[in-house]
N, C-alpha and C positions, 0 to 999 in steps of 0.2 A: 572151537566150540565142540564139545563132546556130544555123542549121540544121546546121553542121558539128559543133557541140559536143554536140548531142542524141544522135546515134548513139554518139559517143565515150563519153559519160557512161553510156549504157545498157550499152555493151560493157564498160566498167570495172566496172560493178555486177555483171556476170556473173562476172568474174574473181575468184573467191573461194576457189578450191582451192589449197592449198599443198602442194607436193611436196618431200619431204625424202629425199635419197638418201644411203645409208651406204657408206663405203669398206670398212667392216668390217675395218680394220687390214690390208688387202691381200687378205683372203679374197674380196672382190668386185672391188676395183679392179685386182687383178693380171690379170684377164681381161676386165673390162668397163671401157670408157672412160667413167668416171663423169661427167666434166665435159662430154663430148660429149652424153651422155644428158640432163644437166641443161639444156644449151642448147636441146635439142630440146623438152623439156617446157615451157620458158618460152614457146614459141610456140603451145602449145595454147590454144584459145579460152577454155576454162574455168579455166586456171591463172593465178593472180595472181602467184605467186612460186615459184621452184624453188631449193632450197639443197642443199648437200652438207656432210658432216661425217665425220671419221675414224671416230667411233663414235656413231651416232645414239642409242643406248641410254644413253650417258653423260649426266651432268648438263649439260654444255655443249650436247649434241645436243638434249636435251629442252627446254633453255632457248630454243633457236631457235623451236621450235613454240609454246611458251608466250608468248613476246614477240609473235609475229605474230598470235596469237589475241587477246591483250590490246589491241593497238593497232588491231585491226579490219582488218588486211591480209588475213586469210583467215577463212573460216568453215567450211571443210571441209579435212580433212587426209588426205594420202596419205604413208605411210612405205614406202620401198623398202629392204629390208634382208634379214635372215635370216628363217627360218620364223616365222610369227606365233605359233606355240605357245610360242616362247621369250620374246617381249617384247611381245605384244599387250597384256597387263595393264599393262606399264610405260608404254606410250604412252597408253592410255586414262586412266591415273592422271594423267599430265602434262597431258592435255587438261582433266581435271576441275579440276586445280590452277589452271588458267588461267581457270576460271569458265565453261567451255563444256561442252556435252553430250558425254559420252565416246563416243557412238555416231555421231558425225559423222566417223568415222575409217575408212579402208580401207587394207589392207596389200598390198604387192606383194613376193613372195618372189623376190628376184634373187640369192640365194646358192645354196640347194639346187636351185632350178629353172633357174638360169642359170650362174653362175660355176663351180659344181662339176661341171657336165656339158657346158659349151660353152667355146670359146676364140675369141679374136680378134674379127673383125667380126661373126661369127655371135652371139657372146655379147652384144655391144653392141646389135645390132639386136633380139634377143629381149628384152633388158632394157627397151629403149625401148618395145616393144609392150606388155609386161606393165604397165609403169608408166602408159602411156597408157590402157590398159584400166581400170586402177584409178581413174584420174582421171575417166574418163567415168562410172563408177559413183558416185564420190564426189560429183559434181555433183548427183546425184539423191538423195543421202542426206538423211533427215529426222531431226531429234532424236527420240529414243525414251526412254521411261521404263522403268526396270527393273521387273520383276514382283515385287511384295511379297506374301509369304505369311506367315501366323502360324506360329510354331514352338513346338511343345510342348517344355518344358524337361525332356526325358527322353532318356536314351541306352540303347541295347541293345548289349551286347557278346556276340558269339557265340564261345564257346570259353573253357574255364577253365584253359588252360595259363598259363605265366608271363607271356606277352604279354597274354592276356585279363585276368589278375589285375591287372597293372600298369595297363592302360587303365581298368579299372573303378574302381580306387582313385583314380587321378588325376582322373577325371571326377567322382567323388563328392566329392573334396576341393575341387572347384570349385563345389560347391553344386548339382550336377545329380543328379537321381534316376537310378539305374542298375538295369537288369535284366541279370543275367549268366546266359546259357543255356549249360549244359554237358550233353553227351549221356551221360556216365557218372556214377556216384555219387561221383567223386573230383575234386579240384582238383589241378592240377600238370602234366598232360600228360607230355611226354617228359622233362621235367626230373626227374621222380620216378624215372626209370630210371638216373640218374647217381649216382655216389658223390661225386666231387670235380669242381670246375669248373676247367678249365685257362684261363689259366696261373696263377691266383692260389692254387689249392688249397682254395678255400672249400668248405664242405660244401653240397652241393646240397639236402640235406634241411633244413638250417637256413634257407637262403634261401627255399625253398618254403614252409616252415611260417610264416615271418615274414609273407610276403605273404598267404598264405591266411587267417591269423588276422586280419590287418588288414581283409581283405575280409569275412570272416564277422561281424566285430564292428561294421562300419560301418553306421550307421543308414540311410544313403541307398542302400544296395545290397540288392537283392532277388535271391536266388540260386534258380535253377531247375535242379536236377540231373535226370539221366535224361530230359532234354527236348531236343527238336529243332524247328527252324522248319519248318513244313509249308506255310505260305502267306505271300504277301507282296504288298502293294499300297500305293498311296499315293505320296507324293513328299516331298522334303526338308522336315523340320519336322512332317510329318504322315504317318508310315508306320503301317500296321496289319499286325501280324504274328500269324499263327495258329501256336500252339505246341502240340505233343503231348507228353505225358509218359507214359513207359513205367514199369511197376513196376520197382523196384530189383532188379538181378540180384546174384548173389554176386560178391564181389571176384575170385574165381577166374575167372569168366566174363568179367569186365571187365579181366582182365590182371594181377590181383594174386595173392597167395599164401594169404590167409586168408579164411574165410567172413565175409560182411558182418555176420552176427549177432554176431560176436565183437568187433566194433569199435564205438566210440562216435563220434559226430560230433566232428571235430577231431583224431582220431587219425591218425597218419601210418602208412600201410601201405606197406612196401617194394615198389618197382617198380609201384605203382599211384597213389600220391599221398595227399593229405589226404582222409580219408573224410568225406563229408558225408551220404550216404544219400539217401533220398527221403521227404519229408514225407508221412505217410500221409493227411493231410487235403487234399492238393493235388489239384485237379481233373485229370481225364485230358486235357482239352484246354482251352485258354484263349486269350485275345487280349491282345496287348500293343500299346498305342498309344504310339508313340515318335517323337522328333524326328530322331535320327541313329542310325546303325548302325555298329558297329566289328566287322569280321571278323577273328577271331584263331583260325582253324580249324587251324593247326598243320601238322605234317608226319608222315611215317612213314619208317622206315628201308627202304632198298632190300632186297628179298628175292632173294637169288641164285637163279638157275635151277638146277634139278637137274643136277648134274654140273659146274657152273661152279666151276673150281678144286677139284673134288672134293667140292663141297658136296652133302650128302645121300647121296653115294656112300661117303664115309669119315666115320665118327663123330668122327674127330679134327679135322675141318674145321668151324669155327664162325664166327660173325660177331663183330665188335667189340662191339656191344651185348650179345651173349650172354656174351662174356668179362667185361665189366664187371659184368653181373648175377651171374655165378657167383663172381667174386672177392668181391663184396659179401656174398654168401650164405655162402661157405665160406672163412673166414679161418683159415689154419693158421700155426703158429709155426716151421715148419721152414725150411730153406734153399732148398727147391724149391717152386715153385708146384704146387698140386695141383688138378686138375679131375676131377670125378667119381671121386675116389679114386685117380686116376693121377698119378704123379709126372711133372712136366713138366721134362725136362732141357734141351730146346731147343725154341724156338718160332719159327715164321715169321709175319710180319705183312705182308700184301699190300695195297698202296694202290689207290685208284681202282676199287673194285669197284662197278659201277653208276653211275659218274660218268665224264665225259669220254669217252663211248663214241663210236666212229668208224664211220660207215656203211661197210659192206663188210668191216669187221674184226670188229666185235662183233655178236652176233645180236640181232635186234629182239625186242621182247616180243610177246605175243599180239595186241596192237592195232597192231603195226607201228611202234612208237615206240622211240627211243633217248634216253638221258639224255646229251646232248652237253655239258651244262654242268658246271662244277666245283662240287662240293658245299661247298667252302670250309672246312668245319669238320673234315673227316675227318683231314687231316694232323696237326692239333693234337691231336685226340682220340687218334690212334694213338700219337703220340710221348709224350703224357702217360701213356697206359696202359703203354707200354714202360718209362718211367722208374719208375712205381710198382712194376712187377714187378721191375725190376733192383734197386731200393732195398730192397724188402721181401723178395725171394727172390733173393739175389745168386748162387746157384748155377745159376739158370735162364738159359741163353744165349738171346739174341734176334737173329734175322736179319730185317732190314727190307728189303722189296723194293718199290721205288717207281719211278714214271715221273718225277715232279717232286715236290719238297717245297714246299708252299705254306703256310707258317706266317705268315700275314699278321696284322697287328694289334699293338697295344702289348704288349711283353714276350713275345710268342709266339715270336719267333725264338730267344729264350733257351732255349726248350724243346728246340729242335734242338741247340743247343750242349750242353745238359745231357745229352741222349741220347747224344751222341758221347762225353762224359766218362764216361757209365755203360757204355761199351764195347759198345753196340749196334752190330752189324755191318751196314753198308748195301750193298745191291746195286741198281744202277739198270738198268732194262730199257726197251726200245723198245715203243711202243704195239702194233706189229704183231708182236712177238715176246715175248708175255707169259710169265710163269713157268708151268711145268707142275708140278702136284701129282701125284706118282706113288707107288704102293705099293711098298715095299721087298720084293724077292722072295725072298732067301735065308733059310734057316732060322736062320742064325747072326746075322741082322740083328736087333738089339734095338730099333731105331727103326721104327715102323710106316710112316712116310712120308718122302719126301724132296721137296725143291723144287728143280727144275732150271731154270736160266736162263742166258742169255748176258749177262754183266755189262758194261755200257757203261763203267763206271769202270775196268775192266782191259782195255779195247779188244776186247770181244767174247769174252773167255775164258768157257768153259762151266763153270758152277759147279753143284755138287750139295750141298745142305744137308740132312743128316738131322735130322728133327724128330719130336717127340711130338705137336705141336699146330700147326695152321695157322689163323690168325685173319684174316678178310677184313674190311677196313675199308670197310664199305658206306656208300653215299652217302645223300643226303636226297631224298625225293620228296614232293610235296604230297599232303595227304590228299584223298580223293575227295570233292569238294564239287560234283559235277556237278548234284545236285539244286538247290543254291542258285544255281549258274550259270544254270541254265535258268529258275528262278523269277524271279531278279533281273536277268537279262540282263547278267551280269558278263563283262568282257573277260578272256580267258585268253591267256597268251603261248605261244610255241612250246614252252616247257619245262613247260607245264601249270600253272605258278604263276599266281595272279591278277595282273593287269597294271595297274600304276599309270599315271596320266596322263602323268607325266614324271619320270624318275629323279632329276633334280636340282631342278627348279622345283616339282613337286608330287608328292613321293615317297611319300606315304601316302594319296593321294586317288584315287578312281575317277571315271570320266567321269560316273557317276550321282551327282548332287549329294546330299550327306548320307550317303554310304557311304564308310567309310575302312578302311584295311588296317593290321594290326598283326602283326608277327612273321613267322614262317616260312611263312604262307600265301602270301606275296609272293615269297620267295626264300630260299635257304639263309642262315641267320644263326646266330651264337653267342648265348649267353644275354644278354650285354650289348647286342648289337645289337638283339635282339628287344625288350628292355625300352625301349631308346631309341626304336625305331619305334613301340612302343605309347604311349610318352609323347607323341611327336609327333602321333599320331592323336588322342589325348585332347585335346591343346591345340587342334588344328584343330576338333574337334567342339565343344569348349566355346566357342570364339570364334564359331562359327556360331550357337550357341543363345543367346549372351549377351545379345542385344538383344531377344529375344522374337519377332523376325521375321527372315525371310531375304529378301534381294534377289537375283533371278535375272536373267540376261541376257534381253532382250526379243525375241530372235530366234525367234519362234514363229509358228505359222500364224494368219492372221486371215481371217474369212469376211465377204465382201460380201453382206449379206442381200438387197440389191437384185438380185443376179445369181443367187444360190443357188436351185435348184429342188428340192433335197432328194432327189437320186437315191441318196445313200448310198455312192457309189463311193469317196469320200474316206475314209469310216469303214472300209470293207473294206481299203483300201490302207494305213491307219495301222499302224505297227509298234510303237506304244506303247499298251499297254492302257489304255483310259479317256481318252486324250488327245482323241479326237474321238467325238462321238456325235450321233445325230439326236434332236432334241427338238421337241415340239409348241409352236407359238406362233401368236399371232393377227396376221395381216398384212392390212390393208385389209378387216377384218371376216371374214376366212376363217381357219380353223384349218388350219395347214399344218405340215409337218415341214421343219426346216432344220438344217444342221450347226452344232454349237457346239463350240468349242475349250476344253479345260481347260489354261490356259497353263502351270501348274506341271508338267504331265505331258508337254507337247509337247516333242519333241526338235529341232524345227526342221529335219527332214531333207528336207522338200519332197515326200515321196511322195504326199501328198494333192494337191499342186499339179499333178502330172503327169497325174492321172487325171480332173481336173475338166473336163467338157466345156464348161462355161460360163465358165471362167476366173474363178470366183467366190471363189477362195481364193489367198492369197499368204503368203509368209513375210516378216515385218518385217525390214528390213535386207537382204533378198535377193529383191526383187520381180522379177516377170517383165520389167518395163520396165528395171530396172537390168541384168538379164542381157542384154537385147537391146542396150543401150548398150555393154556390154562386148564382145559378139560383133561388133557393127558396127565397133568400134575395132580389134579383132584382125584382121578381114579387110580393113580399109582398105588401099588400094593403097600408100599411103606415109604416113609421119609427117613433119611439117615438119623439114627438115634444119637 
């Protein structure tokens, strides 16, 4: 071996990082000179090969990575494409398929961080620096092993509405023991307040009773009514929940019509649900040890403010849920709808009350919040109610006041067509010029109210509709789960609904492993969507528990006992309860305190790293030396052209 070949061989041995740059179908390449960046990356000392592909996440793109790993060309991987939240799992899986460790991979986001915010030479230069930075870190990556924890084959579902019932049944059918926690003596939630389900016309009572009986009779499901979760600790596969049970209250207090003593378990109580009651021998407080948790905490209807569209000012102004309730309770055989003994000759229905609120136009609530989202189900529910009224009470006229009609979903647009055929009269208004509900003034006026609006459909003509009843189509709001949010550190969106990891890739998962979402605690949904989401949560939970253990990413804190002096600063800085603690141990014959990490609880946030005066703690996969290499590459004067 000559002197010239030795350095060359050593240099080639170091060149084991592979860089793979995505065109992203033009999303990146329209603004970044991808081939120029590829040529620059090839000249970096740690890079063995740099390649490009139109779609790196496609099978051909993944195949490039797998082939280079299999033939030994590379042993570290950098992918430069869109956000890692979209395809990090994809590339780790490809690396595993090639027989390599999935944690030898680093990602450079050159779509959201570059091509979507920069153009021309600036975009190309920034992309090159970000990829170079990733390559510098990748050179130092070490193979890691996932954290394996045992998982108890048990699930807890919080909430006994239709989503909770569906999730509990599906989990139990998979052979998993289930504890179902419901805060009232009833099962069914908001579904119990409906008569018929749009657009199919199915009986809400029949659907609810079917699910409830299946849950009540299932041997793998334990039901805890009048109960709420008061404490939470642990990690995926090994959660410990403290549950408190309150004495059963009357059905009237819980929202129903009859006293609980008049009902037997399994009875359907209108507007309350399937009565279960409260087992007299159940303890007042108890502990549930469980492997996963499904949150199905449901929603509540928006409560209009006093004076909003005349609500609480005029007794003739009610909400859509109230109309459905009164129609179910008081069915008459005449040609006119009757409410509280009053004949309803004409009725106004106003959309988007408590939904799609606009700052500066709509008043904020007491906490300074607005519901800027669309509640999605209100239009369908309003039109369905209008059709029922027109078909059952043909002499009652209906005026429909709307901003936009949004009857999304299979067969739901047909409701709008049917409403038009049923001669419901539509008026469209602008958001900043909402209808006014006014009291009729003259003694000869036999209609108590009128609704005044500038109708967009007739180019701003001012319309006055005399009515006996005004119905407000109120939107959906999440139930108050602030206690659970605080205890479980749950993420909440701007709309106050619980926030999933990703709406497409991980739609029913929370960032806290082992906790899933089902139904309207996550977003406004109709009955079918809530059941589908609950089924998806159940499948995810069952798959997680199926092997008896769970594997977690190894990006957690690690303590160097040779450097640790036990100050406890890291424990104070830790934001995950129980993830870090000081323990006594013997080192060189002395009993000392040192920091110990509980890997399953560690979030890998690095808060502990920043406060350690001895640099005795690091996060696997994100060590200080790796950060330093990245920073050095970012501030380097130039990158090889």
